[in-house]
C-alpha positions in Angstrom: -9.4 -105.7 -60.2 -5.5 -105.8 -60.3 -3.4 -107.6 -62.8 -2.5 -110.1 -60.2 -6.1 -110.9 -59.3 -7.0 -111.4 -62.9 -4.0 -113.6 -63.4 -5.1 -115.8 -60.4 -8.6 -116.0 -61.9 -7.6 -116.6 -65.5 -7.7 -120.4 -65.4 -11.1 -120.4 -64.0 -12.3 -117.8 -66.4 -10.8 -119.8 -69.3 -12.5 -123.0 -68.1 -15.9 -121.2 -67.7 -15.6 -120.2 -71.4 -14.5 -123.6 -72.5 -17.5 -125.1 -70.8 -19.9 -123.1 -73.0 -21.7 -125.4 -75.6 -20.3 -123.5 -78.6 -16.7 -123.8 -77.5 -16.5 -127.1 -75.5 -16.0 -129.4 -78.6 -13.4 -126.9 -80.3 -10.0 -128.4 -80.5 -7.4 -126.4 -78.4 -5.5 -125.4 -81.4 -8.6 -123.9 -83.0 -9.7 -121.6 -80.2 -9.6 -117.9 -80.9 -8.5 -115.3 -78.5 -10.8 -112.8 -80.1 -13.9 -115.2 -79.2 -12.6 -115.5 -75.6 -12.0 -111.7 -75.3 -15.6 -110.9 -76.6 -17.1 -113.3 -74.0 -14.9 -111.9 -71.2 -15.9 -108.3 -72.2 -19.5 -109.1 -71.8 -19.5 -111.7 -69.0 -16.7 -110.4 -66.8 -15.9 -106.8 -67.8 -14.0 -106.1 -64.7 -11.4 -108.8 -65.8 -10.4 -106.7 -68.7 -9.8 -103.4 -66.8 -6.5 -103.6 -64.9 -3.3 -101.6 -65.1 -0.5 -102.9 -67.3 2.4 -101.8 -69.2 1.5 -103.9 -72.4 -2.2 -103.4 -71.8 -4.7 -105.7 -70.4 -5.8 -107.2 -73.9 -2.1 -108.0 -74.7 -1.5 -109.7 -71.2 -4.8 -111.6 -71.6 -3.8 -112.9 -75.0 -0.4 -113.9 -73.8 -2.0 -115.9 -71.0 -4.6 -117.4 -73.4 -1.8 -118.4 -75.8 0.2 -120.0 -73.1 -2.9 -121.9 -71.6 -4.0 -123.1 -75.0 -0.6 -124.0 -76.2 -0.7 -121.6 -79.0 2.4 -119.4 -77.9 4.0 -120.6 -81.2 1.8 -118.1 -83.1 3.5 -115.2 -81.5 
């Protein structure tokens, strides 16, 4: 997948992860990128393999922080 493809899919991937029983009741500010990334690595490994200057993990973390309103942590 390309970075642009993953970026377009990101909201759906995040929503699928948020729908999991173990995550669905977690407050947005308590979500952990490492948990999301682990799930993504096992459930959608193609989504973590794209070319990026910063690196796929860093891009994904930035998108995660923006989507979960945690950008203040950076």
